C-alpha positions as CSV (number, residue, x, y, z in Angstrom):
1,M,33.9,1.0,3.8
2,S,33.4,-0.6,7.7
3,L,34.5,-4.3,8.1
4,D,30.6,-4.6,9.4
5,F,29.7,-4.2,5.6
6,N,30.1,-5.5,2.4
7,D,31.1,-3.8,-0.6
8,E,29.3,-5.3,-3.2
9,T,27.5,-4.8,-6.4
10,F,23.9,-5.4,-7.2
11,R,24.0,-4.7,-10.9
12,G,26.7,-4.9,-13.7
13,D,29.5,-7.2,-12.3
14,F,27.1,-8.8,-9.6
15,T,29.3,-9.1,-6.7
16,F,26.9,-9.5,-4.3
17,K,27.3,-12.8,-2.0
18,N,26.0,-14.1,1.5
19,S,28.7,-14.8,4.3
20,A,28.2,-17.7,6.1
21,K,26.5,-16.0,8.9
22,A,24.0,-14.3,6.5
23,I,23.2,-17.9,4.7
24,K,22.7,-19.4,8.4
25,R,20.1,-16.4,9.0
26,F,18.3,-16.1,5.7
27,P,14.7,-16.5,6.2
28,F,13.7,-19.5,4.5
29,P,10.2,-19.0,3.9
30,F,8.7,-22.7,3.6
31,P,7.5,-24.1,6.7
32,E,6.3,-27.5,4.9
33,D,7.3,-29.2,1.6
34,S,4.6,-27.8,-0.4
35,Y,3.2,-23.9,-1.3
36,M,-0.1,-22.6,-1.8
37,Y,-1.1,-18.7,-0.6
38,S,-2.0,-17.8,2.9
39,V,-2.5,-15.2,4.9
40,N,-0.1,-16.3,7.3
41,M,0.1,-13.3,9.4
42,E,1.7,-13.5,12.8
43,P,2.7,-11.1,15.6
44,H,5.7,-9.0,14.6
45,V,7.6,-9.5,17.7
46,P,11.3,-9.8,18.9
47,G,12.7,-13.3,17.9
48,P,15.8,-15.2,18.2
49,V,19.2,-13.4,18.7
50,G,21.0,-13.1,15.5
51,S,17.5,-13.9,13.3
52,V,16.2,-11.5,10.7
53,F,13.4,-11.0,13.6
54,E,15.4,-10.0,16.2
55,H,14.8,-6.2,15.8
56,M,12.0,-4.3,14.2
57,F,14.1,-3.3,10.8
58,D,16.8,-5.7,10.1
59,V,20.1,-4.2,9.5
60,D,22.8,-6.5,7.8
61,E,25.8,-7.0,5.9
62,H,24.5,-5.9,2.7
63,Y,23.4,-2.7,4.0
64,V,25.5,0.2,2.8
65,S,25.4,-1.6,-0.8
66,E,21.9,-1.6,-1.0
67,M,21.6,2.0,0.2
68,R,24.1,2.7,-2.9
69,D,22.1,1.0,-5.1
70,R,18.7,2.5,-3.9
71,A,20.3,6.3,-4.6
72,Q,21.6,5.2,-8.3
73,V,18.0,3.8,-9.2
74,L,16.5,7.4,-7.6
75,A,19.0,9.3,-9.4
76,D,17.6,7.4,-12.5
77,D,14.0,7.4,-12.1
78,P,12.9,9.8,-8.9
79,L,9.5,8.6,-9.4
80,R,10.2,5.2,-7.8
81,C,9.8,7.5,-4.1
82,Q,6.3,9.4,-4.3
83,S,3.9,10.7,-1.8
84,L,0.8,12.2,-2.4
85,P,0.2,15.7,-0.3
86,H,-2.5,14.3,2.2
87,M,0.2,11.6,3.3
88,E,3.2,13.9,4.6
89,L,2.0,12.9,8.3
90,A,2.2,9.3,7.8
91,G,5.6,10.1,6.5
92,W,6.6,11.4,9.5
93,D,5.2,8.6,11.7
94,L,7.3,6.2,9.7
95,L,10.4,8.5,10.1
96,E,9.6,8.3,14.0
97,L,9.3,4.7,14.0
98,I,12.4,4.0,12.0
99,M,14.7,6.3,14.0
100,E,13.5,5.6,17.3
101,S,13.5,1.6,16.4
102,K,17.4,1.7,15.0
103,A,18.7,4.1,17.4
104,R,17.4,1.6,20.0
105,D,18.4,-1.6,18.7
106,Y,21.8,-0.7,16.8
107,P,23.2,2.0,19.1
108,H,26.5,1.3,17.8
109,W,25.5,2.4,14.0
110,F,22.4,5.2,15.2
111,S,21.4,7.5,17.5
112,L,18.7,9.8,18.1
113,T,18.6,12.7,20.7
114,K,15.4,14.5,21.1
115,D,14.7,18.1,22.7
116,G,11.0,18.9,22.3
117,N,10.4,18.9,18.4
118,Q,14.3,19.3,17.9
119,W,15.8,16.3,16.7
120,H,19.5,15.2,16.5
121,W,19.8,11.9,13.8
122,V,23.3,10.3,13.1
123,N,23.6,7.2,10.9
124,R,27.3,6.2,11.3
125,P,27.4,3.6,8.7
126,L,26.3,6.0,6.1
127,Q,28.1,9.2,7.6
128,I,25.0,11.2,7.6
129,E,24.3,13.8,10.5
130,Q,21.3,15.9,10.4
131,K,19.5,18.4,13.0
132,F,16.4,19.2,12.1
133,T,12.4,20.1,13.7
134,F,10.1,17.0,13.7
135,L,7.0,17.8,11.3
136,D,8.5,20.9,9.7
137,A,9.9,19.3,6.4
138,S,11.7,22.2,5.3
139,T,14.6,21.3,7.6
140,L,15.2,17.7,6.0
141,P,16.5,17.4,2.8
142,Y,13.6,15.2,1.5
143,G,10.3,14.9,2.8
144,P,10.2,13.0,5.7
145,M,9.2,9.4,4.0
146,E,11.8,9.9,1.5
147,Y,14.6,10.8,3.7
148,I,14.6,7.8,6.0
149,T,13.9,5.2,3.3
150,R,16.9,6.3,1.8
151,Q,18.6,4.9,4.9
152,T,16.8,1.7,5.3
153,Q,16.5,-1.5,3.4
154,G,13.4,-2.8,1.7
155,D,10.5,-1.1,0.0
156,F,7.9,0.7,1.8
157,T,4.4,1.7,1.1
158,L,2.2,3.8,3.1
159,Q,-1.6,3.1,3.1
160,D,-4.4,5.3,3.7
161,Q,-7.5,3.9,5.5
162,R,-10.7,5.3,4.7
163,D,-14.3,3.9,3.2
164,D,-13.5,0.7,4.8
165,D,-10.6,0.0,2.3
166,L,-6.9,1.0,2.3
167,W,-5.2,3.0,-0.5
168,I,-1.5,3.2,-1.2
169,E,-0.8,6.6,-1.6
170,A,3.1,6.9,-0.7
171,G,6.1,4.7,-1.3
172,M,9.8,4.3,-1.8
173,V,10.2,1.5,-4.4
174,T,13.2,0.4,-5.6
175,T,13.5,-3.4,-4.7
176,Q,10.5,-4.9,-5.8
177,A,9.7,-8.2,-7.8
178,D,8.3,-6.6,-10.8
179,W,5.5,-4.5,-9.6
180,S,5.1,-0.5,-10.1
181,L,4.9,2.2,-7.7
182,D,4.1,4.8,-10.4
183,F,1.5,2.3,-11.7
184,D,0.0,1.3,-8.4
185,I,-0.3,4.7,-6.5
186,G,-3.8,5.6,-5.7
187,M,-5.1,2.2,-5.9
188,S,-7.4,0.3,-3.4
189,F,-5.7,-2.8,-1.7
190,K,-7.7,-5.4,-3.8
191,Q,-6.8,-3.0,-7.1
192,W,-3.2,-3.4,-6.3
193,H,-3.5,-7.1,-5.7
194,A,-5.5,-7.9,-8.9
195,P,-2.4,-9.7,-10.9
196,V,-2.0,-12.3,-8.5
197,P,-3.7,-15.5,-9.5
198,L,-5.7,-18.1,-7.6
199,A,-5.6,-15.7,-4.0
200,H,-8.5,-13.9,-5.1
201,Q,-10.6,-17.2,-5.9
202,M,-9.9,-18.2,-2.3
203,G,-10.8,-15.2,-0.6
204,I,-7.1,-14.6,0.6
205,F,-7.5,-10.8,0.5
206,D,-10.9,-10.8,1.9
207,R,-9.5,-11.9,4.8
208,A,-6.4,-9.9,4.9
209,L,-8.1,-6.8,4.2
210,K,-10.4,-7.4,7.2
211,F,-7.6,-8.3,9.4
212,L,-5.6,-5.3,8.2
213,L,-8.4,-2.5,8.9
214,K,-8.6,-3.8,12.5
215,L,-4.4,-3.5,13.0
216,Q,-3.8,-1.7,16.1
217,H,-0.8,0.7,17.3
218,G,1.8,-1.0,18.6
219,A,0.8,-4.5,17.5
220,P,2.6,-5.3,14.2
221,V,2.4,-8.0,12.5
222,R,4.6,-9.9,9.6
223,R,4.4,-12.7,7.1
224,F,6.8,-14.1,4.0
225,N,6.3,-13.7,0.3
226,W,8.6,-15.1,-2.3
227,T,9.7,-15.4,-6.0
228,M,12.9,-16.4,-8.1
229,T,15.1,-13.8,-9.7
230,V,18.1,-14.3,-12.2
231,D,21.1,-12.6,-10.6
232,P,21.4,-10.8,-7.9
233,L,19.2,-8.0,-9.0
234,L,17.7,-5.5,-6.2
235,D,15.6,-3.9,-9.0
236,T,13.4,-6.0,-10.8
237,S,10.8,-3.2,-11.8
238,P,8.4,-3.6,-15.1
239,E,10.2,0.1,-15.7
240,N,13.5,-2.0,-16.6
241,Y,12.4,-5.0,-17.5
242,P,14.1,-5.1,-21.1
243,K,17.5,-5.0,-18.6
244,W,16.6,-8.1,-16.6
245,G,14.1,-10.1,-18.1
246,P,16.2,-11.6,-21.2
247,G,18.3,-12.8,-18.3
248,K,16.0,-15.7,-17.7
249,T,16.5,-16.7,-21.3
250,T,20.5,-17.4,-20.6
251,M,20.1,-20.0,-18.2
252,T,22.3,-23.3,-18.6
253,P,22.8,-26.2,-16.3
254,Q,26.0,-25.2,-15.7
255,T,24.9,-21.2,-14.4
256,I,22.1,-22.0,-12.7
257,G,23.8,-23.0,-9.4
258,H,25.4,-19.6,-9.5
259,R,23.1,-17.5,-11.2
260,Q,19.3,-18.4,-9.9
261,H,18.2,-16.5,-6.7
262,L,15.6,-17.1,-4.3
263,R,14.0,-14.1,-3.7
264,V,12.5,-13.6,-0.4
265,E,9.9,-11.0,1.0
266,L,9.8,-10.3,4.8
267,Q,6.7,-8.2,4.9
268,T,5.7,-6.3,8.2
269,L,2.7,-4.4,8.4
270,H,2.5,-1.1,11.2
271,R,-0.7,0.8,12.3
272,L,1.0,4.8,12.6
273,P,0.0,6.7,15.4
274,R,-0.8,10.1,14.4
275,S,-2.1,9.8,10.6
276,N,-3.5,6.4,11.2
277,A,-2.3,5.1,7.9
278,I,-0.5,1.9,7.7
279,A,3.3,1.2,6.7
280,F,4.2,-1.7,5.2
281,P,7.9,-2.5,4.8
282,I,8.7,-5.1,2.2
283,R,12.4,-6.2,2.9
284,C,14.0,-8.1,0.0
285,Y,16.8,-11.1,0.8
286,L,18.3,-12.9,-1.7
287,I,20.2,-16.1,-1.8
288,R,22.0,-17.9,-5.1
289,F,20.7,-21.8,-5.1
290,E,24.6,-22.6,-4.3
291,E,24.1,-21.1,-0.9
292,L,20.9,-22.3,-0.4
293,V,22.0,-26.2,-1.0
294,T,24.8,-26.0,1.8
295,V,21.4,-26.3,4.5
296,P,20.1,-29.9,3.5
297,K,16.8,-29.4,5.1
298,W,16.0,-26.4,2.6
299,A,17.7,-27.7,-0.6
300,R,15.0,-30.9,0.0
301,R,12.0,-28.8,0.7
302,L,12.8,-26.0,-2.1
303,H,13.3,-29.1,-4.4
304,R,9.6,-30.1,-3.3
305,V,8.1,-26.8,-3.8
306,V,9.5,-26.3,-7.0
307,R,8.5,-29.6,-8.4
308,D,5.0,-29.3,-6.9
309,I,3.9,-25.7,-7.5
310,P,1.0,-25.1,-9.9
311,D,2.0,-23.6,-13.4
312,E,0.1,-20.8,-12.7
313,L,2.0,-19.9,-9.7
314,A,4.9,-21.0,-11.2
315,T,4.2,-18.1,-13.9
316,Y,3.3,-15.5,-11.7
317,K,6.7,-16.4,-9.6
318,G,8.8,-15.7,-12.7
319,F,10.0,-19.2,-12.9
320,L,8.1,-21.7,-15.1
321,R,10.7,-21.2,-18.2
322,N,13.6,-22.4,-15.8
323,K,11.6,-24.8,-13.7
324,P,13.0,-27.8,-15.3
325,L,16.6,-26.7,-14.9
326,M,16.0,-25.8,-11.3
327,L,14.4,-29.5,-10.9
328,E,17.5,-31.0,-12.5
329,Y,20.0,-28.9,-10.0
330,L,18.0,-29.7,-6.7
331,A,17.2,-33.2,-7.5
332,P,20.7,-34.8,-6.2
333,F,20.1,-32.5,-3.2
334,D,16.7,-34.2,-2.0
335,D,17.6,-37.8,-0.6
336,G,13.7,-38.2,-0.2
337,Q,13.8,-38.2,3.6
338,P,11.1,-36.7,6.0
339,T,11.9,-33.0,6.5
340,S,11.2,-31.3,10.1
341,P,8.3,-28.9,10.3
342,G,9.0,-25.3,10.2
343,F,11.8,-22.9,8.6
344,A,14.4,-23.7,10.7
345,P,17.4,-26.0,9.4
346,E,17.3,-29.6,10.7
């Protein structure tokens, strides 16, 4: 495997870890010392060099191992990737967006050559070379959405817009935080988000839907979401809950620093040009508590967020049971000093 990428696992022996560089660029999701739901959308524009915002689709040291894990999930459960027939054009839109972005932003790893509709794609990290006819699915080994998302970190849904609503009608979902594409496919925007506590009463999803229906091509937006995960599991799906759920009951003061992970989703939304669908990439980043506390500001702030979060949100985020252990671990890193505004380390 190339020295650019880790050889690691997200199951079994759990050899996943973040390098010092990966810790420094981790997308810490809390701009202040408390947390409550908000729409919190901002333009998805290029950010600082080396950050997760530098490029449209972030490719990092975990890329090859994450794609290997995705292939295993799909081999075990092909329904993690589904697309209703009318969403094929949106799949081609997504393929074009990702291929063009990666070839532009990472030319040492990816290349795309076009001669009319005859395209030539090269993915060097995964040793893939494919010549195909754009808009002709018979020239690819999978449908267009599945083909490109087997080569792209993060989950993806494609949402059709009609009747003043968004409908989730295609997706590649293998790294989700306890939700099911097979259950949600065909649902409207509010139906999909129905399990989220408090946000509906606050009008969060009314505002979000109104905003997204007006999303323009060429003006993508982004936001953070987060939860907690025991062990570096990418696949925390409802279908596999018997495999990962019991792990929450096995935490101890001696293991929580190594096994408890903050799980952050960088969510972006893109209006697609031909289909008018919205692509919703959900990129998952994991960091161990013992890695996170090497950044003093983050350690202080996470302690305060966990301490003060309402129980119903801690339950939804999956850590109410282990909240006392988390606070016991994090408290020594909180010296009571003020923290600076924003996500970045001091």
